C-alpha positions as CSV (number, residue, x, y, z in Angstrom):
1,M,110.8,-48.7,24.2
2,R,107.6,-50.5,25.1
3,E,104.6,-48.5,26.1
4,V,102.8,-49.5,29.3
5,E,99.0,-49.3,29.3
6,F,97.7,-48.5,32.8
7,L,93.9,-48.4,31.8
8,P,92.0,-51.5,32.4
9,D,90.6,-53.4,29.4
10,W,87.0,-52.5,30.1
11,Y,87.5,-48.7,30.0
12,P,87.6,-48.3,26.3
13,K,84.5,-50.3,25.9
14,V,82.7,-48.1,28.5
15,R,83.8,-44.9,26.6
16,Q,82.6,-46.4,23.4
17,R,79.2,-47.2,24.9
18,K,79.0,-43.6,26.3
19,R,79.6,-42.2,22.8
20,V,76.9,-44.6,21.4
21,V,74.5,-43.5,24.2
22,A,75.2,-39.8,23.5
23,L,74.8,-40.3,19.8
24,Q,71.5,-42.0,20.4
25,A,70.4,-39.2,22.8
26,W,71.2,-36.6,20.1
27,M,69.4,-38.6,17.5
28,T,66.4,-39.0,19.8
29,L,66.4,-35.2,20.5
30,I,66.6,-34.4,16.8
31,L,63.8,-36.8,16.1
32,I,61.7,-35.2,18.9
33,C,62.4,-31.8,17.5
34,G,61.5,-32.9,14.0
35,L,58.3,-34.4,15.3
36,G,57.4,-31.3,17.2
37,L,58.1,-29.2,14.1
38,W,56.0,-31.5,12.0
39,M,53.1,-31.3,14.6
40,L,53.4,-27.5,14.5
41,L,53.2,-27.5,10.7
42,V,50.2,-29.9,10.9
43,Q,48.4,-27.7,13.4
44,R,49.1,-24.6,11.3
45,N,47.7,-26.4,8.2
46,V,44.7,-27.5,10.2
47,Y,44.1,-23.9,11.5
48,A,44.4,-22.6,7.9
49,R,41.9,-25.2,6.7
50,Q,39.6,-24.3,9.5
51,Q,39.8,-20.6,8.5
52,E,39.1,-21.5,4.9
53,L,36.1,-23.7,6.0
54,A,34.8,-20.8,8.1
55,L,35.1,-18.4,5.1
56,L,33.4,-21.0,2.9
57,S,30.6,-21.4,5.4
58,K,30.2,-17.6,5.6
59,D,30.1,-17.4,1.8
60,L,27.5,-20.2,1.7
61,Q,25.3,-18.4,4.2
62,T,25.6,-15.2,2.1
63,S,24.8,-17.2,-1.0
64,E,21.7,-18.7,0.7
65,V,20.6,-15.2,1.8
66,D,21.1,-13.9,-1.8
67,L,19.3,-16.9,-3.1
68,Q,16.4,-16.2,-0.8
69,R,16.3,-12.6,-2.0
70,L,16.5,-13.7,-5.6
71,E,13.6,-16.1,-4.9
72,D,11.6,-13.2,-3.3
73,L,12.3,-11.0,-6.3
74,L,11.3,-13.8,-8.7
75,Q,8.1,-14.3,-6.7
76,L,7.4,-10.5,-6.9
77,Q,8.1,-10.6,-10.6
78,R,5.6,-13.5,-11.0
79,Q,3.1,-11.5,-9.0
80,L,3.7,-8.4,-11.1
81,G,3.4,-10.5,-14.3
82,Q,0.1,-11.9,-13.0
83,Q,-1.1,-8.3,-12.3
84,D,0.0,-7.3,-15.8
85,Q,-2.0,-10.2,-17.3
86,I,-5.0,-9.1,-15.2
87,F,-4.6,-5.5,-16.4
88,V,-4.5,-6.7,-20.0
89,K,-7.8,-8.5,-19.5
90,I,-9.6,-5.9,-17.5
91,G,-8.1,-2.8,-19.0
92,R,-6.1,0.0,-17.5
93,P,-6.8,1.0,-13.9
94,I,-9.3,3.8,-14.0
95,E,-10.4,6.2,-11.3
96,M,-14.1,5.3,-11.3
97,T,-14.9,8.4,-9.2
98,R,-13.8,10.6,-12.1
99,V,-15.9,8.6,-14.5
100,M,-18.9,8.9,-12.3
101,S,-18.3,12.6,-11.7
102,T,-18.1,13.2,-15.5
103,L,-21.4,11.3,-16.0
104,Q,-23.0,13.2,-13.2
105,T,-21.9,16.5,-14.8
106,I,-23.5,15.8,-18.1
107,M,-26.6,14.1,-16.8
108,P,-29.8,16.2,-16.7
109,Q,-31.0,17.1,-13.2
110,D,-34.0,14.7,-13.2
111,M,-32.2,11.8,-14.8
112,A,-31.3,8.8,-12.6
113,L,-29.0,5.8,-13.1
114,L,-30.5,2.4,-12.1
115,N,-27.5,0.3,-12.9
116,L,-23.9,0.6,-14.2
117,S,-22.0,-2.3,-15.6
118,L,-18.8,-2.8,-17.5
119,D,-17.2,-5.5,-19.6
120,T,-13.7,-5.9,-21.1
121,E,-13.4,-5.9,-24.9
122,E,-10.2,-7.4,-26.2
123,A,-8.6,-5.7,-29.2
124,V,-8.8,-7.7,-32.4
125,K,-5.4,-8.4,-33.8
126,P,-5.1,-8.5,-37.6
127,P,-4.3,-11.9,-39.1
128,A,-0.6,-12.7,-39.2
129,G,1.1,-12.1,-42.5
130,T,-1.4,-9.4,-43.7
131,F,-0.5,-5.8,-44.5
132,A,-2.3,-4.6,-41.4
133,A,-0.3,-7.0,-39.2
134,R,3.0,-5.8,-40.7
135,M,2.0,-2.2,-40.2
136,A,1.0,-2.8,-36.6
137,E,4.3,-4.7,-35.9
138,K,6.2,-1.9,-37.6
139,E,4.6,0.7,-35.5
140,N,4.8,-1.5,-32.3
141,K,1.2,-1.2,-31.7
142,A,0.1,-3.5,-28.9
143,G,-3.5,-4.5,-28.8
144,E,-5.1,-2.9,-25.8
145,S,-8.3,-3.9,-24.0
146,K,-11.1,-1.3,-23.7
147,L,-13.9,-1.1,-21.2
148,R,-17.5,-1.3,-22.4
149,F,-19.9,0.6,-20.1
150,R,-23.6,-0.1,-20.0
151,L,-25.8,2.6,-18.4
152,H,-29.3,1.6,-17.3
153,G,-31.4,4.6,-16.2
154,V,-34.5,6.6,-16.4
155,A,-35.1,10.1,-17.9
156,P,-38.1,12.4,-17.6
157,T,-38.5,12.8,-21.4
158,D,-37.0,12.0,-24.7
159,V,-35.5,15.5,-24.8
160,D,-33.6,14.9,-21.6
161,L,-32.3,11.6,-23.0
162,G,-31.3,13.2,-26.3
163,E,-29.4,15.9,-24.4
164,F,-27.6,13.4,-22.4
165,L,-26.6,11.3,-25.5
166,A,-25.4,14.5,-27.2
167,K,-23.2,15.5,-24.3
168,L,-22.0,11.9,-23.9
169,T,-21.0,11.7,-27.6
170,S,-19.2,15.0,-27.4
171,K,-16.7,13.7,-24.9
172,P,-13.6,12.5,-26.8
173,F,-12.8,9.7,-24.4
174,F,-16.3,8.1,-24.7
175,K,-16.3,6.1,-28.0
176,N,-19.0,4.2,-29.9
177,V,-21.9,5.7,-27.9
178,E,-25.0,3.6,-28.7
179,L,-28.6,3.8,-27.4
180,M,-29.5,0.1,-26.8
181,Y,-33.2,0.8,-26.2
182,S,-35.6,3.4,-25.0
183,R,-39.1,2.6,-23.8
184,E,-41.9,4.1,-21.7
185,R,-42.0,3.2,-18.0
186,V,-44.6,4.1,-15.5
187,D,-43.6,4.2,-11.8
188,T,-46.0,5.3,-9.1
189,G,-48.1,7.1,-11.6
190,H,-45.2,9.0,-13.3
191,V,-44.4,8.3,-16.9
192,M,-40.8,8.4,-17.8
193,R,-38.3,7.0,-20.4
194,E,-36.3,3.9,-19.4
195,F,-33.1,3.5,-21.5
196,E,-29.8,1.7,-21.8
197,V,-26.8,3.3,-23.3
198,S,-23.5,1.6,-24.2
199,F,-20.2,3.2,-24.8
200,L,-16.4,2.4,-24.8
201,L,-14.1,4.2,-22.5
202,D,-10.7,5.2,-24.1
203,I,-8.3,7.3,-22.2
204,T,-5.1,5.9,-23.8
205,A,-4.8,8.6,-26.5
206,P,-3.0,11.8,-25.4
207,A,-5.8,14.0,-26.7
208,A,-8.3,12.0,-24.9
209,K,-6.3,12.1,-21.7
210,S,-6.0,15.9,-21.8
211,A,-9.7,16.2,-22.6
212,Y,-10.5,13.9,-19.8
213,A,-8.4,15.9,-17.3
214,S,-9.8,19.2,-18.4
215,T,-13.4,17.9,-18.1
216,H,-12.7,16.7,-14.6
217,A,-11.1,20.0,-13.7
218,G,-14.0,21.9,-15.1
219,G,-16.4,19.7,-13.2
220,H,-14.7,20.7,-10.0
């Protein structure tokens, strides 16, 4: 039996074109979704990189602050090093008021100081390689500077000057007391003795420190 086709010849072609158009539409939709997902992933990666960049920028700022603090500390260390070098050259810091009060305590009543000066004397290190150098290195003895005081003054008599020198010599922290000169001086008709005394000040030894403190306490 022969089948009779009632559909026109163009209808199958139209259906085929519809299927092609639908397939193209689905492919376009899938492509758009893929592009959207890819853009989402790109934006997510960009946001993550921005967060990392912000963290790196914050760490960089923190590092700059730490670097500035380190520079300040190094500058302070250099200043302290310079102060240490100055202290090595001029000796240990000393309360001059206590020195003057000690001198005032042992000076006779009619004695007067005309001038007081001081110089730094560097400690002489033994030559390298000698027995003294090895002993000093073994005992970790660092050469310390001492202060040389020079007192220029006037006293009524030689007896007063001798009494002052005796008291000055008896102090354990005054070393190498020397009378540089003593001569007669006439001032407004008064005859007196002009003198200059030199001594080293050493308060580094424990015994000298205690004696110095006790002398000062006794003076008060």
